[in-house]
C-alpha positions in Angstrom: 67.4 128.1 158.9 64.2 129.0 160.6 62.0 126.1 161.9 58.7 125.9 163.6 58.6 124.7 167.2 54.8 124.1 167.3 55.0 120.4 168.1 57.2 120.8 171.2 55.0 123.6 172.5 51.8 121.8 171.8 53.1 118.7 173.6 54.2 120.7 176.6 50.7 122.1 176.8 49.2 118.6 176.6 47.2 119.4 173.4 46.7 117.0 170.5 46.9 118.0 166.9 43.2 117.5 166.7 42.5 119.8 169.6 44.8 122.5 168.2 43.1 122.2 164.8 39.7 122.7 166.5 41.0 125.7 168.5 42.5 127.4 165.4 40.0 126.4 162.7 42.9 124.9 160.7 42.9 121.3 159.5 44.7 118.6 161.5 46.7 117.7 158.3 47.9 121.3 158.0 49.0 121.3 161.7 50.8 118.0 161.0 52.6 119.6 158.0 53.7 122.6 160.0 55.1 120.2 162.7 57.0 118.0 160.2 60.7 118.1 160.6 61.4 119.1 157.0 58.2 121.0 156.4 58.0 123.2 153.4 54.8 124.8 154.7 54.8 128.6 154.5 52.2 129.9 157.0 51.3 133.6 157.1 52.0 135.7 160.1 48.3 135.7 160.7 48.2 131.9 160.9 51.2 131.9 163.3 49.3 134.4 165.5 46.2 132.2 165.5 48.3 129.2 166.5 50.1 131.2 169.2 46.9 132.4 170.7 45.5 128.9 170.8 48.7 127.7 172.6 48.8 130.8 174.8 52.3 131.8 173.7 54.0 134.7 171.9 54.1 134.1 168.1 57.9 134.3 168.2 57.9 131.3 170.6 56.7 129.2 167.6 60.0 129.8 165.7 63.6 128.8 166.3 66.7 129.3 164.2 69.6 126.9 163.9 71.9 129.2 161.9 75.4 129.8 163.1 74.8 133.5 163.7 71.8 132.9 166.0 72.2 134.4 169.5 70.1 133.1 172.4 
């Protein structure tokens, strides 16, 4: 299953949810939903690109997969 790694990256960058919301123009509650462990949020590629730009990372860095076929 694919998950979002936004929370870990945001914390490593020392940015709060509120700061990320301001930088992206997204609501803090939406950022929180994306970061939730069992989130059912379904952001668009454009939204992931906006978040990645605000965090200064590649959009693919925001995702991780825990499936048995995943290769590092």
